N, C-alpha and C positions, 0 to 999 in steps of 0.2 A: 441472543448478543448485541450488544452494544457496541457503537462505532462514533470516537468523536473525533473531529479534526482540529487539531492544534497547527497553525501554519503562521507564519511571518506574513503572510499574503493575504489581504482581506477578501473575502467572501469566496475565497477558492482561487482567485485570479492570482497568479504569478506574473510581474508588469515584468516579463524580459525575453527577449528572443532564446536566451539559454540560461535556467536554472543551473546553478553549480550544481547543486545536489537537492534530491528529494529524497525524505527519509521517510520510510513505513515503521512505525514502533505499534506494537501490540501487545498487549498483556497476557501473558501466558495462564493458561485454565488452570486449576488444582485438580490434574489429573494425570496419574503417573504412568498412565497407559499412552499418553501420546509421545512420538518419536520423532516429529517436527513437523514443518510448515512448510505450504506452497503460495508463493504468491501468484496470482492471476492478474493480468492487465487488459484492458482495452483503448485502443488509440480510437479519437475523433468519438462520432454517436453511433457506431453502427452495433453496438452491444454485444459485440463478439470478443469474449476472452479468452486469452491462451495464456499457459503456463509459463511463466519468464524466469522464474528462481525458487529455490527451495532453501530452508535454513533448518539445521537439527534442533531439538529440543534445548534450553536454555538460550538459544539465540533469536529472541523475539523482534528482529530490526533486519530490514535491508535497504540499502542505498542505491537509488538509481543515480546516475551521472551524466552531464550535460543534456539534460533533457529540451527538446528542440520546441518551439512553437508550437500547439496545439492543445487538444482536449485530450486529458488522461482519466481514468478510471481505474482503482485497483479492490481485490479483496482476498481474506487471507482465508486460507482453511489448514484445520489442523489435522493431522494424521495419524494413526498406528499401524499395527502389523496389520488390521485386519479392514480399516475401513478410512473414510474420509468422513470429517465432522460437517455438518451445515456450515455453509459460507458465512464470513463476516457480512456485516452491510458493506456496501458499497462505497467507499470513499474517492473523490477525484479534486482535478484542479483543472485551470486552464491556461496555459504558459502564452501570453503575447507581448509583443514588443512594446517599450522600447528601453525600459529601465531594467538595469541590472538587479539581479537579486540573489544573494549568495549563498541560501539557505531556507530550505522549507521543510518542516517536520509534519506529519501525519500520523496519529494514534489512534489502533485500530483494538478493539478488543474480541479475542473470537471465543467460541464456545469450546466445548469437548467433542471428540468424535463419538 
């Protein structure tokens, strides 16, 4: 799987105490068995990821709002009725003070389960 980071923030840094939106976008694999996607997030540098969202097939995007200052990492897993796929590569950003940023978009490419 290939992950690309498309963001209005230079080098993965969001210069704001609060980013209005952080949107994860991914390219859907050409696999008819996929039923949806799971979004996992890690806060700080712990490396501990927890599921934070799911989206159905056909909705390869999720938006987080009011992201507070800190470090964030995400990965996406496509799923079907039998199993989860290998996770996408991790993408992330660090939100730091003080300039406001209105929108950040991350583009993630996932594989098939």
